[in-house]
N, CA, C and O atoms as a printed pandas DataFrame, in Angstrom:
     atom_number atom_name residue_name chain_id  residue_number  x_coord  y_coord  z_coord
0              1         N          UNK        A               1 -136.540  -31.053 -183.014
1              2        CA          UNK        A               1 -136.497  -31.271 -181.531
2              3         C          UNK        A               1 -136.381  -32.814 -181.056
3              4         O          UNK        A               1 -135.789  -33.271 -180.078
4              5         N          UNK        A               2 -137.112  -33.454 -182.032
5              6        CA          UNK        A               2 -137.123  -35.034 -181.773
6              7         C          UNK        A               2 -135.684  -35.634 -182.152
7              8         O          UNK        A               2 -135.152  -36.533 -181.501
8              9         N          UNK        A               3 -135.157  -35.072 -183.207
9             10        CA          UNK        A               3 -133.908  -35.484 -183.707
10            11         C          UNK        A               3 -132.933  -35.011 -182.551
11            12         O          UNK        A               3 -132.051  -35.832 -182.300
12            13         N          UNK        A               4 -132.920  -34.039 -181.922
13            14        CA          UNK        A               4 -131.816  -33.879 -181.122
14            15         C          UNK        A               4 -131.841  -34.635 -179.828
15            16         O          UNK        A               4 -130.825  -34.839 -179.164
16            17         N          UNK        A               5 -133.058  -35.047 -179.490
17            18        CA          UNK        A               5 -133.552  -35.707 -178.400
18            19         C          UNK        A               5 -132.946  -37.439 -178.673
19            20         O          UNK        A               5 -132.667  -38.155 -177.712
20            21         N          UNK        A               6 -132.828  -37.872 -179.990
21            22        CA          UNK        A               6 -132.285  -39.177 -180.373
22            23         C          UNK        A               6 -130.906  -38.919 -180.413
23            24         O          UNK        A               6 -130.180  -39.705 -179.805
24            25         N          UNK        A               7 -130.401  -37.967 -181.013
25            26        CA          UNK        A               7 -128.843  -37.596 -180.771
26            27         C          UNK        A               7 -128.388  -38.070 -179.568
27            28         O          UNK        A               7 -127.721  -39.083 -179.355
28            29         N          UNK        A               8 -128.861  -37.143 -178.699
29            30        CA          UNK        A               8 -128.530  -37.085 -176.984
30            31         C          UNK        A               8 -128.591  -38.465 -176.534
31            32         O          UNK        A               8 -127.644  -38.920 -175.892
32            33         N          UNK        A               9 -129.791  -39.309 -176.854
33            34        CA          UNK        A               9 -129.841  -40.541 -176.347
34            35         C          UNK        A               9 -129.210  -41.326 -176.900
35            36         O          UNK        A               9 -128.905  -42.304 -176.218
36            37         N          UNK        A              10 -128.733  -41.301 -178.295
37            38        CA          UNK        A              10 -127.308  -41.924 -178.953
38            39         C          UNK        A              10 -125.916  -42.009 -178.297
39            40         O          UNK        A              10 -125.108  -42.928 -178.163
40            41         N          UNK        A              11 -125.936  -40.587 -177.905
41            42        CA          UNK        A              11 -124.583  -40.315 -177.470
42            43         C          UNK        A              11 -124.423  -41.079 -175.900
43            44         O          UNK        A              11 -123.365  -41.627 -175.591
44            45         N          UNK        A              12 -125.483  -41.040 -175.067
45            46        CA          UNK        A              12 -125.447  -41.449 -173.906
46            47         C          UNK        A              12 -125.257  -43.047 -174.001
47            48         O          UNK        A              12 -124.430  -43.662 -173.328
48            49         N          UNK        A              13 -126.010  -43.548 -174.797
49            50        CA          UNK        A              13 -125.800  -44.928 -175.120
50            51         C          UNK        A              13 -124.490  -45.415 -175.464
51            52         O          UNK        A              13 -124.167  -46.539 -175.080
52            53         N          UNK        A              14 -123.614  -44.639 -176.207
53            54        CA          UNK        A              14 -122.359  -45.008 -176.653
54            55         C          UNK        A              14 -121.455  -44.537 -175.776
55            56         O          UNK        A              14 -120.312  -44.994 -175.803
56            57         N          UNK        A              15 -121.778  -43.659 -174.959
57            58        CA          UNK        A              15 -120.809  -43.363 -173.817
58            59         C          UNK        A              15 -120.819  -44.445 -172.645
59            60         O          UNK        A              15 -119.771  -44.786 -172.097
60            61         N          UNK        A              16 -121.919  -44.904 -172.333
61            62        CA          UNK        A              16 -121.976  -46.013 -171.663
62            63         C          UNK        A              16 -121.173  -47.015 -172.055
63            64         O          UNK        A              16 -120.326  -47.471 -171.288
64            65         N          UNK        A              17 -121.360  -47.515 -173.400
65            66        CA          UNK        A              17 -120.841  -48.771 -173.950
66            67         C          UNK        A              17 -119.142  -48.505 -173.966
67            68         O          UNK        A              17 -118.381  -49.450 -173.758
68            69         N          UNK        A              18 -118.660  -47.199 -174.220
69            70        CA          UNK        A              18 -117.383  -47.087 -174.119
70            71         C          UNK        A              18 -116.708  -47.065 -172.861
71            72         O          UNK        A              18 -115.524  -47.370 -172.720
72            73         N          UNK        A              19 -117.506  -46.688 -171.914
73            74        CA          UNK        A              19 -117.027  -46.512 -170.549
74            75         C          UNK        A              19 -116.716  -48.040 -170.036
75            76         O          UNK        A              19 -115.775  -48.399 -169.328
76            77         N          UNK        A              20 -117.847  -48.898 -170.633
77            78        CA          UNK        A              20 -117.599  -50.133 -170.104
78            79         C          UNK        A              20 -116.472  -51.124 -170.689
79            80         O          UNK        A              20 -115.848  -51.976 -170.056
80            81         N          UNK        A              21 -116.365  -50.802 -172.055
81            82        CA          UNK        A              21 -115.090  -51.161 -172.708
82            83         C          UNK        A              21 -113.860  -50.745 -172.003
83            84         O          UNK        A              21 -112.936  -51.511 -171.734
84            85         N          UNK        A              22 -113.904  -49.458 -171.714
85            86        CA          UNK        A              22 -112.551  -48.860 -170.842
86            87         C          UNK        A              22 -112.359  -49.793 -169.675
87            88         O          UNK        A              22 -111.361  -50.499 -169.532
88            89         N          UNK        A              23 -113.576  -49.738 -168.700
89            90        CA          UNK        A              23 -113.259  -50.532 -167.584
90            91         C          UNK        A              23 -113.054  -51.790 -167.880
91            92         O          UNK        A              23 -112.468  -52.277 -166.913
92            93         N          UNK        A              24 -113.237  -52.685 -168.794
93            94        CA          UNK        A              24 -113.104  -54.054 -169.177
94            95         C          UNK        A              24 -111.391  -54.109 -169.412
95            96         O          UNK        A              24 -110.672  -55.054 -169.086
96            97         N          UNK        A              25 -111.076  -53.205 -169.876
97            98        CA          UNK        A              25 -109.245  -53.043 -170.365
98            99         C          UNK        A              25 -108.785  -52.932 -169.071
99           100         O          UNK        A              25 -107.933  -53.753 -168.732
100          101         N          UNK        A              26 -109.128  -52.151 -168.310
101          102        CA          UNK        A              26 -108.431  -51.755 -166.854
102          103         C          UNK        A              26 -108.193  -53.106 -166.152
103          104         O          UNK        A              26 -107.051  -53.535 -165.988
104          105         N          UNK        A              27 -109.394  -53.832 -165.702
105          106        CA          UNK        A              27 -109.288  -54.944 -164.922
106          107         C          UNK        A              27 -110.634  -55.795 -165.252
107          108         O          UNK        A              27 -111.623  -55.327 -165.815
108          109         N          UNK        A              28 -110.477  -57.232 -164.762
109          110        CA          UNK        A              28 -111.349  -58.199 -165.223
110          111         C          UNK        A              28 -112.430  -57.909 -163.933
111          112         O          UNK        A              28 -112.123  -57.470 -162.825
112          113         N          UNK        A              29 -113.566  -58.227 -164.337
113          114        CA          UNK        A              29 -114.926  -57.982 -163.538
114          115         C          UNK        A              29 -115.448  -59.567 -163.296
115          116         O          UNK        A              29 -116.226  -59.999 -164.147
116          117         N          UNK        A              30 -115.106  -60.369 -162.296
117          118        CA          UNK        A              30 -115.418  -61.747 -162.258
118          119         C          UNK        A              30 -116.838  -61.809 -161.891
119          120         O          UNK        A              30 -117.520  -62.738 -162.325
120          121         N          UNK        A              31 -117.321  -60.957 -161.174
121          122        CA          UNK        A              31 -118.883  -60.875 -160.833
122          123         C          UNK        A              31 -119.889  -60.619 -161.923
123          124         O          UNK        A              31 -121.095  -60.780 -161.731
124          125         N          UNK        A              32 -119.437  -60.260 -162.945
125          126        CA          UNK        A              32 -120.444  -59.622 -163.848
126          127         C          UNK        A              32 -120.781  -60.943 -164.997
127          128         O          UNK        A              32 -121.820  -61.017 -165.653
128          129         N          UNK        A              33 -119.730  -61.855 -165.047
129          130        CA          UNK        A              33 -120.049  -62.962 -166.124
130          131         C          UNK        A              33 -119.559  -64.231 -165.522
131          132         O          UNK        A              33 -118.796  -64.261 -164.556
132          133         N          UNK        A              34 -120.113  -65.460 -166.241
133          134        CA          UNK        A              34 -119.826  -66.924 -165.772
134          135         C          UNK        A              34 -118.723  -67.307 -167.004
135          136         O          UNK        A              34 -118.210  -68.421 -167.115
136          137         N          UNK        A              35 -118.513  -66.383 -167.731
137          138        CA          UNK        A              35 -117.432  -66.747 -169.031
138          139         C          UNK        A              35 -115.859  -66.691 -168.152
139          140         O          UNK        A              35 -114.938  -67.301 -168.696
140          141         N          UNK        A              36 -115.637  -66.159 -167.165
141          142        CA          UNK        A              36 -114.364  -66.231 -166.563
142          143         C          UNK        A              36 -114.354  -67.015 -165.337
143          144         O          UNK        A              36 -113.511  -66.865 -164.452
144          145         N          UNK        A              37 -115.411  -67.944 -165.301
145          146        CA          UNK        A              37 -115.466  -68.661 -163.988
146          147         C          UNK        A              37 -114.118  -69.811 -163.922
147          148         O          UNK        A              37 -113.618  -70.204 -162.868
148          149         N          UNK        A              38 -113.759  -70.157 -165.063
149          150        CA          UNK        A              38 -112.459  -70.965 -164.936
150          151         C          UNK        A              38 -111.514  -70.234 -164.200
151          152         O          UNK        A              38 -111.007  -70.692 -163.176
152          153         N          UNK        A              39 -111.214  -69.006 -164.703
153          154        CA          UNK        A              39 -110.391  -68.153 -164.062
154          155         C          UNK        A              39 -110.478  -67.808 -162.665
155          156         O          UNK        A              39 -109.392  -67.808 -162.086
156          157         N          UNK        A              40 -111.383  -67.546 -162.046
157          158        CA          UNK        A              40 -111.737  -67.766 -160.797
158          159         C          UNK        A              40 -111.563  -69.038 -160.067
159          160         O          UNK        A              40 -110.791  -69.025 -159.108
160          161         N          UNK        A              41 -112.141  -70.082 -160.365
161          162        CA          UNK        A              41 -111.657  -71.517 -159.908
162          163         C          UNK        A              41 -110.364  -71.727 -159.783
163          164         O          UNK        A              41 -110.016  -72.239 -158.719
164          165         N          UNK        A              42 -109.346  -71.419 -160.753
165          166        CA          UNK        A              42 -107.894  -71.375 -160.739
166          167         C          UNK        A              42 -107.313  -70.613 -159.791
167          168         O          UNK        A              42 -106.395  -71.104 -159.134
168          169         N          UNK        A              43 -107.803  -69.095 -159.519
169          170        CA          UNK        A              43 -107.463  -68.369 -158.585
170          171         C          UNK        A              43 -107.776  -68.944 -157.254
171          172         O          UNK        A              43 -106.828  -69.056 -156.477
172          173         N          UNK        A              44 -109.131  -69.385 -156.806
173          174        CA          UNK        A              44 -109.169  -70.072 -155.637
174          175         C          UNK        A              44 -108.485  -71.274 -155.334
175          176         O          UNK        A              44 -108.214  -71.578 -154.172
176          177         N          UNK        A              45 -108.176  -72.011 -156.360
177          178        CA          UNK        A              45 -107.320  -73.316 -156.003
178          179         C          UNK        A              45 -105.727  -72.529 -155.757
179          180         O          UNK        A              45 -105.152  -73.057 -154.805
180          181         N          UNK        A              46 -105.123  -71.691 -156.237
181          182        CA          UNK        A              46 -103.962  -71.229 -155.975
182          183         C          UNK        A              46 -103.892  -70.421 -154.763
183          184         O          UNK        A              46 -102.789  -70.248 -154.245
184          185         N          UNK        A              47 -105.031  -69.861 -154.204
185          186        CA          UNK        A              47 -105.189  -69.211 -152.846
186          187         C          UNK        A              47 -105.259  -70.342 -151.750
187          188         O          UNK        A              47 -104.584  -70.240 -150.726
188          189         N          UNK        A              48 -105.947  -71.240 -151.940
189          190        CA          UNK        A              48 -105.862  -72.472 -150.966
190          191         C          UNK        A              48 -104.881  -73.226 -150.854
191          192         O          UNK        A              48 -104.631  -73.859 -149.828
192          193         N          UNK        A              49 -104.148  -73.252 -151.982
193          194        CA          UNK        A              49 -102.594  -74.010 -151.949
194          195         C          UNK        A              49 -101.719  -73.047 -151.100
195          196         O          UNK        A              49 -100.895  -73.521 -150.318
196          197         N          UNK        A              50 -101.873  -71.752 -151.230
197          198        CA          UNK        A              50 -100.940  -70.708 -150.543
198          199         C          UNK        A              50 -101.208  -70.797 -148.913
199          200         O          UNK        A              50 -100.330  -70.632 -148.066
200          201         N          UNK        A              51 -102.537  -71.077 -148.654
201          202        CA          UNK        A              51 -102.948  -70.973 -147.208
202          203         C          UNK        A              51 -102.656  -72.293 -146.510
203          204         O          UNK        A              51 -102.426  -72.365 -145.303
204          205         N          UNK        A              52 -102.680  -73.443 -147.428
205          206        CA          UNK        A              52 -102.215  -74.821 -147.097
206          207         C          UNK        A              52 -100.621  -74.803 -146.691
207          208         O          UNK        A              52 -100.115  -75.494 -145.806
208          209         N          UNK        A              53  -99.945  -73.858 -147.535
209          210        CA          UNK        A              53  -98.422  -73.860 -147.337
210          211         C          UNK        A              53  -98.302  -73.022 -146.138
211          212         O          UNK        A              53  -97.589  -73.330 -145.184
212          213         N          UNK        A              54  -98.978  -72.006 -146.201
213          214        CA          UNK        A              54  -98.743  -70.970 -144.603
214          215         C          UNK        A              54  -99.121  -71.894 -143.354
215          216         O          UNK        A              54  -98.521  -71.782 -142.285
216          217         N          UNK        A              55 -100.186  -72.841 -143.563
217          218        CA          UNK        A              55 -100.445  -73.631 -142.433
218          219         C          UNK        A              55  -99.361  -74.704 -142.011
219          220         O          UNK        A              55  -99.095  -74.895 -140.824
220          221         N          UNK        A              56  -98.655  -75.500 -143.197
221          222        CA          UNK        A              56  -97.743  -76.268 -142.750
222          223         C          UNK        A              56  -96.695  -75.323 -142.271
223          224         O          UNK        A              56  -96.321  -75.530 -141.117
224          225         N          UNK        A              57  -96.121  -74.297 -142.927
225          226        CA          UNK        A              57  -94.954  -73.404 -142.241
226          227         C          UNK        A              57  -95.461  -73.201 -140.867
227          228         O          UNK        A              57  -94.700  -73.445 -139.930
228          229         N          UNK        A              58  -96.684  -72.773 -140.639
229          230        CA          UNK        A              58  -96.725  -72.254 -139.109
230          231         C          UNK        A              58  -96.666  -73.556 -138.050
231          232         O          UNK        A              58  -96.486  -73.442 -136.837
232          233         N          UNK        A              59  -96.831  -74.640 -138.670
233          234        CA          UNK        A              59  -97.087  -75.935 -137.889
234          235         C          UNK        A              59  -95.770  -76.351 -137.625
235          236         O          UNK        A              59  -95.468  -76.930 -136.581
236          237         N          UNK        A              60  -94.879  -76.053 -138.625
237          238        CA          UNK        A              60  -93.359  -76.482 -138.500
238          239         C          UNK        A              60  -92.654  -75.498 -137.202
239          240         O          UNK        A              60  -92.007  -75.867 -136.221
240          241         N          UNK        A              61  -92.996  -74.354 -137.562
241          242        CA          UNK        A              61  -92.256  -73.183 -136.494
242          243         C          UNK        A              61  -92.875  -73.627 -135.053
243          244         O          UNK        A              61  -92.106  -73.686 -134.093
244          245         N          UNK        A              62  -94.354  -73.963 -134.877
245          246        CA          UNK        A              62  -94.883  -74.090 -133.613
246          247         C          UNK        A              62  -94.019  -75.496 -133.184
247          248         O          UNK        A              62  -93.357  -75.515 -132.146
248          249         N          UNK        A              63  -94.085  -76.435 -133.916
249          250        CA          UNK        A              63  -93.269  -77.874 -133.529
250          251         C          UNK        A              63  -91.739  -77.542 -133.180
251          252         O          UNK        A              63  -91.188  -78.250 -132.337
252          253         N          UNK        A              64  -91.172  -76.715 -133.663
253          254        CA          UNK        A              64  -89.667  -76.175 -133.566
254          255         C          UNK        A              64  -89.686  -75.582 -132.063
255          256         O          UNK        A              64  -88.910  -75.986 -131.197
256          257         N          UNK        A              65  -90.642  -74.594 -131.853
257          258        CA          UNK        A              65  -90.695  -73.985 -130.552
258          259         C          UNK        A              65  -91.136  -74.752 -129.247
259          260         O          UNK        A              65  -90.915  -74.454 -128.073
260          261         N          UNK        A              66  -91.802  -75.792 -129.765
261          262        CA          UNK        A              66  -92.297  -76.666 -128.644
262          263         C          UNK        A              66  -91.093  -77.641 -128.302
263          264         O          UNK        A              66  -90.812  -77.914 -127.135
264          265         N          UNK        A              67  -90.407  -78.142 -129.377
265          266        CA          UNK        A              67  -89.327  -78.686 -129.041
266          267         C          UNK        A              67  -88.078  -78.004 -128.019
267          268         O          UNK        A              67  -87.552  -78.494 -127.019
268          269         N          UNK        A              68  -87.849  -76.745 -128.665
269          270        CA          UNK        A              68  -86.848  -75.860 -127.800
270          271         C          UNK        A              68  -87.630  -75.554 -126.503
271          272         O          UNK        A              68  -86.771  -75.268 -125.670
272          273         N          UNK        A              69  -88.761  -75.484 -125.983
273          274        CA          UNK        A              69  -89.018  -75.232 -124.773
274          275         C          UNK        A              69  -88.907  -76.607 -123.988
275          276         O          UNK        A              69  -88.421  -76.583 -122.858
276          277         N          UNK        A              70  -89.361  -77.866 -124.568
277          278        CA          UNK        A              70  -88.813  -79.105 -123.895
278          279         C          UNK        A              70  -87.393  -79.272 -123.383
279          280         O          UNK        A              70  -87.036  -79.709 -122.290
280          281         N          UNK        A              71  -86.457  -78.715 -124.672
281          282        CA          UNK        A              71  -85.051  -79.100 -124.222
282          283         C          UNK        A              71  -84.653  -78.050 -123.260
283          284         O          UNK        A              71  -83.873  -78.374 -122.364
284          285         N          UNK        A              72  -85.092  -76.820 -123.326
285          286        CA          UNK        A              72  -84.822  -75.936 -122.392
286          287         C          UNK        A              72  -85.512  -76.381 -120.898
287          288         O          UNK        A              72  -84.873  -76.042 -119.902
288          289         N          UNK        A              73  -86.497  -76.955 -120.743
289          290        CA          UNK        A              73  -86.979  -77.411 -119.577
290          291         C          UNK        A              73  -86.361  -78.551 -118.856
291          292         O          UNK        A              73  -86.335  -78.735 -117.640
292          293         N          UNK        A              74  -85.865  -79.290 -119.810
293          294        CA          UNK        A              74  -84.869  -80.610 -119.562
294          295         C          UNK        A              74  -83.674  -80.090 -118.891
295          296         O          UNK        A              74  -83.335  -80.372 -117.741
296          297         N          UNK        A              75  -83.063  -79.308 -119.703
297          298        CA          UNK        A              75  -81.643  -78.528 -119.207
298          299         C          UNK        A              75  -81.842  -78.012 -117.859
299          300         O          UNK        A              75  -81.066  -78.278 -116.941
300          301         N          UNK        A              76  -82.927  -77.239 -117.722
301          302        CA          UNK        A              76  -83.232  -76.651 -116.292
302          303         C          UNK        A              76  -83.335  -77.486 -115.415
303          304         O          UNK        A              76  -82.729  -77.186 -114.387
304          305         N          UNK        A              77  -84.023  -78.706 -115.398
305          306        CA          UNK        A              77  -84.250  -79.765 -114.389
306          307         C          UNK        A              77  -82.819  -80.344 -114.229
307          308         O          UNK        A              77  -82.360  -80.552 -113.106
308          309         N          UNK        A              78  -82.134  -80.596 -115.335
309          310        CA          UNK        A              78  -80.771  -81.068 -114.894
310          311         C          UNK        A              78  -79.819  -79.894 -114.096
311          312         O          UNK        A              78  -78.926  -80.235 -113.321
312          313         N          UNK        A              79  -80.093  -78.648 -114.356
313          314        CA          UNK        A              79  -79.272  -77.731 -113.533
314          315         C          UNK        A              79  -79.619  -77.646 -112.110
315          316         O          UNK        A              79  -78.732  -77.467 -111.276
316          317         N          UNK        A              80  -80.826  -77.761 -111.787
317          318        CA          UNK        A              80  -81.688  -77.650 -110.559
318          319         C          UNK        A              80  -81.249  -78.849 -109.805
319          320         O          UNK        A              80  -80.921  -78.710 -108.626
320          321         N          UNK        A              81  -81.206  -80.182 -110.456
321          322        CA          UNK        A              81  -80.827  -81.392 -109.688
322          323         C          UNK        A              81  -79.402  -81.629 -109.401
323          324         O          UNK        A              81  -79.101  -82.490 -108.574
324          325         N          UNK        A              82  -78.448  -80.907 -110.041
325          326        CA          UNK        A              82  -77.098  -81.033 -109.581
326          327         C          UNK        A              82  -76.351  -79.677 -109.448
327          328         O          UNK        A              82  -76.054  -78.935 -110.384
328          329         N          UNK        A              83  -76.112  -79.490 -108.216
329          330        CA          UNK        A              83  -75.393  -78.286 -107.698
330          331         C          UNK        A              83  -74.045  -78.154 -108.076
331          332         O          UNK        A              83  -73.508  -77.136 -108.512
332          333         N          UNK        A              84  -73.453  -79.434 -107.848
333          334        CA          UNK        A              84  -72.302  -79.659 -107.963
334          335         C          UNK        A              84  -71.652  -79.413 -109.396
335          336         O          UNK        A              84  -70.432  -79.306 -109.526
336          337         N          UNK        A              85  -72.641  -79.319 -110.586
337          338        CA          UNK        A              85  -72.195  -78.870 -111.732
338          339         C          UNK        A              85  -71.729  -77.398 -111.801
339          340         O          UNK        A              85  -71.077  -77.159 -112.817
340          341         N          UNK        A              86  -71.913  -76.326 -110.940
341          342        CA          UNK        A              86  -71.297  -75.046 -111.111
342          343         C          UNK        A              86  -70.058  -75.147 -110.274
343          344         O          UNK        A              86  -69.413  -74.102 -110.194
344          345         N          UNK        A              87  -69.677  -76.006 -109.746
345          346        CA          UNK        A              87  -68.573  -76.036 -108.863
346          347         C          UNK        A              87  -67.221  -75.700 -109.833
347          348         O          UNK        A              87  -66.373  -74.852 -109.556
348          349         N          UNK        A              88  -67.224  -76.692 -111.211
349          350        CA          UNK        A              88  -66.273  -76.566 -112.072
350          351         C          UNK        A              88  -66.603  -75.662 -113.296
351          352         O          UNK        A              88  -67.451  -76.000 -114.122
352          353         N          UNK        A              89  -65.912  -74.517 -113.377
353          354        CA          UNK        A              89  -66.096  -73.555 -114.364
354          355         C          UNK        A              89  -66.007  -74.150 -115.790
355          356         O          UNK        A              89  -66.472  -73.453 -116.691
356          357         N          UNK        A              90  -65.595  -75.068 -116.036
357          358        CA          UNK        A              90  -65.547  -75.652 -117.601
358          359         C          UNK        A              90  -66.888  -76.246 -117.812
359          360         O          UNK        A              90  -67.452  -76.205 -118.906
360          361         N          UNK        A              91  -67.524  -76.942 -116.479
361          362        CA          UNK        A              91  -68.850  -77.445 -116.619
362          363         C          UNK        A              91  -69.808  -76.499 -116.860
363          364         O          UNK        A              91  -70.776  -76.785 -117.564
364          365         N          UNK        A              92  -69.674  -75.386 -116.364
365          366        CA          UNK        A              92  -70.684  -74.199 -116.446
366          367         C          UNK        A              92  -70.635  -73.467 -117.908
367          368         O          UNK        A              92  -71.409  -72.539 -118.141
368          369         N          UNK        A              93  -69.683  -73.928 -118.895
369          370        CA          UNK        A              93  -69.656  -73.249 -119.924
370          371         C          UNK        A              93  -70.785  -73.423 -120.956
371          372         O          UNK        A              93  -71.004  -72.515 -121.759
372          373         N          UNK        A              94  -71.506  -74.552 -120.963
373          374        CA          UNK        A              94  -72.707  -74.934 -121.664
374          375         C          UNK        A              94  -74.041  -73.674 -121.124
375          376         O          UNK        A              94  -74.839  -73.035 -121.809
376          377         N          UNK        A              95  -73.841  -73.704 -119.815
377          378        CA          UNK        A              95  -74.942  -72.686 -119.572
378          379         C          UNK        A              95  -74.679  -71.479 -119.887
379          380         O          UNK        A              95  -75.577  -70.813 -120.401
380          381         N          UNK        A              96  -73.404  -70.907 -119.661
381          382        CA          UNK        A              96  -73.001  -69.679 -120.047
382          383         C          UNK        A              96  -73.462  -69.427 -121.630
383          384         O          UNK        A              96  -74.319  -68.634 -122.020
384          385         N          UNK        A              97  -72.752  -70.214 -122.324
385          386        CA          UNK        A              97  -73.518  -70.426 -123.783
386          387         C          UNK        A              97  -74.663  -70.378 -124.275
387          388         O          UNK        A              97  -74.961  -69.876 -125.358
388          389         N          UNK        A              98  -75.450  -70.953 -123.427
389          390        CA          UNK        A              98  -76.812  -70.771 -123.448
390          391         C          UNK        A              98  -77.525  -69.567 -123.278
391          392         O          UNK        A              98  -78.390  -69.124 -124.033
392          393         N          UNK        A              99  -77.127  -69.099 -122.296
393          394        CA          UNK        A              99  -77.776  -67.702 -121.702
394          395         C          UNK        A              99  -77.243  -66.677 -122.987
395          396         O          UNK        A              99  -78.046  -65.904 -123.508
396          397         N          UNK        A             100  -75.991  -66.743 -123.383
397          398        CA          UNK        A             100  -75.524  -65.717 -124.127
398          399         C          UNK        A             100  -75.859  -65.917 -125.673
399          400         O          UNK        A             100  -75.698  -64.914 -126.368
400          401         N          UNK        A             101  -76.181  -66.762 -126.133
401          402        CA          UNK        A             101  -76.206  -66.994 -127.725
402          403         C          UNK        A             101  -77.442  -67.825 -128.142
403          404         O          UNK        A             101  -77.942  -67.628 -129.250
404          405         N          UNK        A             102  -77.895  -68.641 -127.393
405          406        CA          UNK        A             102  -78.946  -69.442 -127.608
406          407         C          UNK        A             102  -80.204  -68.639 -127.388
407          408         O          UNK        A             102  -81.174  -68.971 -128.070
408          409         N          UNK        A             103  -80.330  -67.721 -126.617
409          410        CA          UNK        A             103  -81.750  -66.890 -126.523
410          411         C          UNK        A             103  -81.447  -65.759 -127.815
411          412         O          UNK        A             103  -82.441  -65.247 -128.331
412          413         N          UNK        A             104  -80.432  -65.477 -128.196
413          414        CA          UNK        A             104  -80.365  -64.491 -129.159
414          415         C          UNK        A             104  -80.956  -65.196 -130.657
415          416         O          UNK        A             104  -81.640  -64.679 -131.541
416          417         N          UNK        A             105  -80.404  -66.550 -130.541
417          418        CA          UNK        A             105  -81.023  -67.201 -131.876
418          419         C          UNK        A             105  -82.554  -67.269 -131.887
419          420         O          UNK        A             105  -83.289  -66.987 -132.834
420          421         N          UNK        A             106  -82.946  -67.744 -130.518
421          422        CA          UNK        A             106  -84.324  -67.934 -130.379
422          423         C          UNK        A             106  -85.125  -66.793 -130.541
423          424         O          UNK        A             106  -86.331  -66.927 -130.752
424          425         N          UNK        A             107  -84.532  -65.544 -130.458
425          426        CA          UNK        A             107  -85.146  -64.112 -130.572
426          427         C          UNK        A             107  -85.408  -64.058 -132.146
427          428         O          UNK        A             107  -86.518  -63.895 -132.653
428          429         N          UNK        A             108  -84.032  -64.245 -132.937
429          430        CA          UNK        A             108  -84.123  -64.164 -134.305
430          431         C          UNK        A             108  -85.284  -65.022 -134.957
431          432         O          UNK        A             108  -86.155  -64.525 -135.670
432          433         N          UNK        A             109  -85.209  -66.221 -134.668
433          434        CA          UNK        A             109  -86.284  -67.298 -135.149
434          435         C          UNK        A             109  -87.612  -66.696 -135.033
435          436         O          UNK        A             109  -88.229  -66.483 -136.077
436          437         N          UNK        A             110  -88.168  -66.375 -133.842
437          438        CA          UNK        A             110  -89.117  -65.950 -133.409
438          439         C          UNK        A             110  -89.770  -64.531 -134.099
439          440         O          UNK        A             110  -90.982  -64.345 -134.204
440          441         N          UNK        A             111  -88.553  -63.414 -134.619
441          442        CA          UNK        A             111  -89.120  -62.528 -135.365
442          443         C          UNK        A             111  -89.033  -62.644 -136.635
443          444         O          UNK        A             111  -89.600  -61.816 -137.348
444          445         N          UNK        A             112  -88.285  -63.720 -137.197
445          446        CA          UNK        A             112  -88.652  -64.128 -138.544
446          447         C          UNK        A             112  -89.924  -64.476 -139.026
447          448         O          UNK        A             112  -90.674  -65.284 -138.480
448          449         N          UNK        A             113  -90.216  -63.686 -140.339
449          450        CA          UNK        A             113  -91.325  -64.189 -140.878
450          451         C          UNK        A             113  -91.574  -65.717 -141.311
451          452         O          UNK        A             113  -90.641  -66.387 -141.752
452          453         N          UNK        A             114  -92.739  -66.188 -141.184
453          454        CA          UNK        A             114  -93.205  -67.573 -141.346
454          455         C          UNK        A             114  -92.649  -68.090 -142.682
455          456         O          UNK        A             114  -92.868  -67.320 -143.617
456          457         N          UNK        A             115  -92.039  -69.118 -142.964
457          458        CA          UNK        A             115  -91.746  -69.797 -144.117
458          459         C          UNK        A             115  -90.355  -69.344 -144.836
459          460         O          UNK        A             115  -89.985  -69.797 -145.920
460          461         N          UNK        A             116  -89.593  -68.316 -144.016
461          462        CA          UNK        A             116  -88.336  -67.899 -144.316
462          463         C          UNK        A             116  -87.186  -68.599 -143.896
463          464         O          UNK        A             116  -87.126  -68.851 -142.693
464          465         N          UNK        A             117  -86.257  -68.969 -144.622
465          466        CA          UNK        A             117  -85.188  -69.905 -144.182
466          467         C          UNK        A             117  -84.225  -69.013 -143.396
467          468         O          UNK        A             117  -83.966  -67.827 -143.596
468          469         N          UNK        A             118  -83.749  -69.845 -142.455
469          470        CA          UNK        A             118  -82.620  -69.596 -141.596
470          471         C          UNK        A             118  -81.570  -68.889 -142.363
471          472         O          UNK        A             118  -81.707  -69.101 -143.567
472          473         N          UNK        A             119  -80.481  -68.054 -142.053
473          474        CA          UNK        A             119  -79.562  -67.298 -142.990
474          475         C          UNK        A             119  -78.537  -68.216 -142.719
475          476         O          UNK        A             119  -77.437  -68.091 -143.258
């Protein structure tokens, strides 16, 4: 009887150790050991670098949007101040073009994921 208990206990320990070996093959567990601390620090450096790049891209996109808003407000003030601009159809071409194509380009730019270049 004692023999079978020892055999059962031995099988239990072996199954636990084989389970841990199988688990280590499937994925790394960084929280269980300090051996892989270098890997964790490298991973953290990569993540920080990616977040910094994203912040730079967001900043550039925000700067571009602010510049566009400034230009549109400037153009709007020019149109408001000079009503004779609309007397000549050739002079109104820039306004027509702005309303027809510039807004579509802004829509594409705003819907585009951050960091992706314009086509």
